[in-house]
N, C-alpha and C positions, 0 to 999 in steps of 0.2 A: 557536529557533533551529534553520537548519536540521539536519540528520542525513543525513550521507552512509551508501545505502548500497547495498550491489552487486548487481546482478544480471544473469541469464543465470547464473548458477551450478549446478552439479547438487551432489546430495545427495552427501556420503559412501557411497562405495563401488568397488569394482576397477575398472579397464577402463582405456580415454584419455579423460583429461578431456571434450576436446573432443565426440566420441559421445555423450556423457553431459548433455550444457546438453539445457537447454530446447529452446534456438535451436540448432541445429550449424550454421546457415550463418553464425552472428556469435561472438564470442568475448564474453568481460565486460564488463559495466558499469558501469553507477552512477549512482543519480539522488538526489535531494535530498529529502527529507519533513520536515515542521515537527515532531517527534518527540522536541527535544530540549532540554533546560533545563541551563541553568549557576547556580549556587548558589555564592554568598560571602558566607562570615560570619567577622567578626573582632570582637576585644577589641581597643580602640586607646589606649597611653597615649602622653599625652607630660609633658613637662617642662623649662620653657624660664625663663632666667636672661636679664635684657636688662640691660647694659652696668652690672655691680655690679664697681665698683673694675677695670674693664680689662677683664671679664671678660662673653661673649656664650657663653652653653650651650644649647644643643638636642639634649633627649633623647629618643628614643621607642622604644618596646617596641608590637609585635603580635602576639598568638597569634589563627592562622587555620585556617583551608579552604577551601579550596574543591572545587567537586565536578563532573561532566559526564560527559554522558550517550555523549558523544564526546570523549575527549581529545585534547584538540590544544595543538600550541606558541605562539609569540609569538606567531604571525598565524593570523588565523581561516583562513588557507586551510590548514593543517600538519594536517590530520585524521589522526587514528590511522586506520590500516582496518578495516573491520568481520569478526572471525574466519567467525560466523554469520548469515548473512543472515536468520534465520530466528527467531532470540533474541539481536534486539541490542540487548536490554536490559541482556544483561551485561559490556555496553563500559563501563559507568558506573562509573564509578573518580575518584580523585581526577586533579586536572589536573596533565600533566606540568611547572607552572611553580608546585607549589602548597608555600609555605614556610609550616612549623604555629611556628616562631618566628622572630625579628628584632627583632633589638639595636642599635639605632645610636646613636649620643654625638657630638655635631661640636661643638669648641671656637675660640674664637676670641680670642687672654687679649694683651694689649698689656702686654711685661714691666717692672716698674716701677726695671728695676735702669740706674744709672747718668742715673736721669734729670736728675737736678743737678747731675750735673757738667760741667764748662766743659772749655774747650779740645780736642781731638785725642782723648780717652778718651769725653768726652761725645757730638763728634760722630762719633762712630764704634760707642761701644757703646748711648748711647743709641735709643730711637723703636723696637724690634725689637717686630714682634709674629708667634707662631705663629700655626698653624690646627695641630688635629686630627680626623680623621674617624675613629672606629672600630667596625665590623659586625662582627656575629657573626648568623649565622644556619644553620637548620637543613637539610639535608641536600634537594634534589631529589628528585622517586618515579623511577624508573624496573620497567623488564618486561621478566621475566625472556620468553626467546625460543627459537624450535627454529628450523633450518638448513634443514628436508627437510618435507613435505610429507605426515602419515601420512594426514588424511581423506584427501587424493587428491580435492580439489576447488580447487587453486589458489589459498587462503585462510586456510591453516594458519598462525596466529602460536604461539601458545602452549604452553607442558607442561603437562604433570599438574604440581600441587603434591601434595609429601607431606610436606612439614616447613615449620616457616615461611621461612626462607631466611636470617636473620641470623648471625652468628658473633659472636663474645664481644669479639674483639681483634681487629679487622680492618687487614687494611694492605694495599698499592694490589695484591699478588699475591691477595691473598683479599677482595673487599673483598665475598663474599656466601656464600653454602655453594650452589652446583650440585648437593650432591648430593640436594639437599629439590626437586629438579624430578627429571623423566624425561617421556622423550618419549611422547604415548600409544600407543594401542596401534592397529592399522590400523583405516581406515576411521573416524575416531572424531577429538572436538577434547581440545584441553587444555579442563581448568576454568581454569587460573591466572587473576587477575584481572588486570588495566594496572595499572599503578605504584602494587605493592605491596610494593617495596621502596624505601631508602630510600639516597642518596648521602651523601658525607663533608660535615661541615658548610664554611661557605666562611666563614671568621676573616679580615678585612680590616685594616689600618692605616694609613691615610695621613696623611705629616706632614707640612708647610711652615712655613719660615721669610722674612719679609718686611721691609723697609727700604725707608722713602722719604726719599730727600735732597732738598732743598732745592736750587734755584739761586739765589744770591740775584742776581745779574747779569741775570737773564733773573728778570721779576717773574713771579710764579705760574706758574712752569714746576717741573717735581721730575722726581727720574728713581728709580723703585722696582724694587729688586733683590729676585728671587726668588728660595727655595731649595725644589723638592717631591720629597718621598719619596715613591713609590706603594707598595704594600708593602711597609713597612720594615723588619721582620721578616724578609724574605722567608723570607715561610711558603708553603711549596709550595700554593695551591689546587686539589687535589686533589678540592673540592669543584662546580669547575668541569666537570666530565666524569664521565661515565657510565660506569661500568666493560663489559669486553665482556661483554651478556646474553646474548650465543647458548650454550645448554648444549652442543652439540654441538662446541663449538669450543674447541681447544687452549689457549685464551687465555682460557677463559670466568674471568671476575670481576674480570682483573686489569686496571687501571686504564692506560690506554696512553700520554692525554694530560695535559696539566694546562694551569690559566689561567696569565696571565701572572708572570712574578718580578718582585724588585724593579726599581724603572725610576727614576733623580733626573734632575731635571732644574733648571738653573739659565739665568733671563734676566732682562732688563734691557728695563724697559718707560719 
């Protein structure tokens, strides 16, 4: 895999950055070299029940770890920048989309109630089907950062790590411990690695109810009624966002956004 390395970057030192570049006529650049590798290992399990008394069930669990020499986002173009071009191997870490534990369970169930009833009660109350998808996964990794350039190279990214950074009872106001990190000394890079902390878990429960109504006067025709509830419990999905990672920010450690709240929709088809 290609590894994007910065070029025309000065070594850490005092003085104007531009005047210390190897080629002072140009700014910083980058080039791609084939020294990177991605590794993904996982234990995957599945439990499946097919059409048992009206029940269909599919449940999966994955225990996994993904490593990348230059962590990237959802697309391969979303590379993380390299802090020290002389030492790119320290960028190797878990990928930003690494999920250690992920559990899903999906159910489709034909409700047996009122199937034998006749008249209006049977016409309205029978034939319902429910669906449910439950998902739970561990939080995504994130990287503590700094907002200044103590190395004076234009590429300073991370602080020094002097503690674990984890908190026992984290909240959306304090998702990690910023006192476990400090700004590096002048003309040095931080020793903290990429993606060393984890965001909040991301549980979700989607639920739906379906019913088909036959149209006797139109042979083979039917109407389907659908009611769907996304994030049924309205659990705030704080795991969909990373906390403010800049240890020099007044909002450091806070989660300022979240994912979607409960959504309900009805449809006739």
